[in-house]
C-alpha positions in Angstrom: 90.1 116.2 117.0 90.2 112.4 117.4 87.0 110.6 116.6 85.5 108.6 119.5 85.9 105.3 117.7 89.6 106.1 117.1 90.1 107.1 120.8 88.9 103.6 121.7 91.8 102.1 119.7 94.4 104.3 121.4 92.9 103.5 124.9 93.1 99.8 124.1 96.8 100.2 123.0 97.5 102.0 126.3 95.6 99.4 128.3 97.5 96.5 126.8 100.8 98.3 127.1 100.2 99.0 130.8 99.3 95.4 131.4 102.6 94.4 129.8 104.6 96.8 131.9 102.8 95.8 135.1 103.7 92.1 134.3 107.4 92.9 134.1 107.4 95.2 137.1 110.0 94.0 139.6 111.9 91.8 137.1 115.7 92.2 137.5 118.3 92.6 134.7 119.5 89.1 135.5 116.0 87.6 135.4 115.3 89.4 132.1 118.1 87.5 130.5 117.0 84.0 131.5 115.9 81.9 128.6 113.5 79.3 130.2 113.1 75.8 128.8 111.7 75.1 126.2 111.6 78.7 124.9 114.1 80.5 122.5 113.8 84.0 124.0 113.8 85.8 127.3 111.9 88.7 128.8 114.3 91.3 127.4 114.0 90.0 123.9 110.2 89.9 124.2 110.0 93.5 125.4 112.3 94.7 122.5 110.3 92.6 120.1 107.0 94.2 121.2 108.5 97.6 120.7 109.9 96.8 117.3 106.9 94.8 116.1 104.5 97.7 116.8 106.6 100.0 114.6 107.0 97.4 111.9 103.2 97.0 111.6 102.8 100.8 111.4 105.5 101.0 108.8 103.8 98.3 106.7 100.5 100.1 106.8 102.0 103.5 105.9 104.6 102.2 103.6 107.2 104.2 105.5 110.5 103.2 107.1 110.0 102.2 110.8 111.5 104.7 113.2 113.4 102.2 115.4 116.8 102.5 117.1 119.9 101.0 115.5 120.4 97.3 116.1 116.7 96.6 117.1 116.2 94.5 114.0 119.2 92.4 114.7 118.4 92.0 118.4 114.6 91.8 118.4 113.5 91.0 114.9 111.7 87.9 113.7 114.0 84.8 113.8 116.4 86.4 116.2 117.3 85.0 119.6 119.1 86.4 122.7 121.4 83.4 122.4 122.9 85.2 119.3 123.4 88.7 120.8 126.9 89.8 120.0 126.5 93.4 121.3 125.1 94.8 124.5 121.3 95.2 124.3 119.4 98.1 126.0 118.9 98.0 129.8 115.6 96.6 131.0 114.6 100.1 132.4 115.4 101.6 129.0 113.2 99.1 127.2 110.4 99.7 129.7 110.7 103.4 129.3 110.6 103.1 125.5 107.5 100.9 125.7 105.8 103.3 128.1 106.3 106.2 125.7 105.5 104.4 122.5 101.7 104.6 122.6 101.8 108.4 123.1 104.2 108.7 120.1 102.0 106.5 118.0 98.9 108.5 118.9 100.6 111.8 118.2 102.1 110.7 114.9 99.3 108.6 113.5 95.9 109.5 115.0 95.1 111.7 112.1 95.9 108.9 109.7 93.5 106.2 110.8 91.2 106.8 107.8 94.2 105.7 105.7 94.5 102.6 107.8 90.8 101.8 107.2 91.3 101.9 103.4 94.5 99.8 103.7 92.8 97.2 105.8 89.9 96.9 103.4 92.2 96.4 100.4 94.3 94.0 102.4 91.2 92.0 103.4 90.1 91.8 99.7 93.5 90.7 98.6 94.2 88.2 101.3 90.7 86.6 101.1 91.5 85.7 97.5 94.7 83.9 98.6 94.0 82.6 102.0 91.1 82.2 104.5 89.9 85.5 105.9 91.3 84.5 109.3 94.8 85.2 107.8 93.7 88.9 107.7 94.1 89.2 111.4 97.8 88.2 111.2 98.5 91.2 109.1 96.9 94.0 111.0 98.5 96.1 113.7 97.5 93.7 116.5 97.8 96.1 119.4 95.5 98.6 117.7 92.7 96.3 116.7 92.9 93.3 119.2 89.6 93.9 121.0 87.7 96.1 118.6 88.7 95.0 115.1 85.7 96.6 113.4 85.5 99.8 115.3 87.2 101.6 112.4 84.2 101.0 110.1 81.5 102.4 112.4 
């Protein structure tokens, strides 16, 4: 059974994900590929990046390989741009479907492991506070999990 404080985190992840998907509702394939000035990326890239980034944070915490589809790193990873795409990227509806399913997958796979996350975050905070200001800590945590309730885990 999931602890109430953990359920809050998963509800928050679902809430933010639903807001993202509502924001792109009605966007066409063509519109998803427009790179507006002065930006380097488009809507398609941002959707793929959110999907990839969520798994990369989880992989970092768990020290496991991220379960992402082939080419996602080269398409949507840090430092990439849709201007450099040399193969066909997923359709907009495919990305939206993947993003919609991801919170359920994360909850199913990792809800029982949040206590591990608590220990990892504590050690990371101690380590990072020696090197950088504590505010740097918040750049390293799985942002979607802890955005609104960063200390729920310790209650």
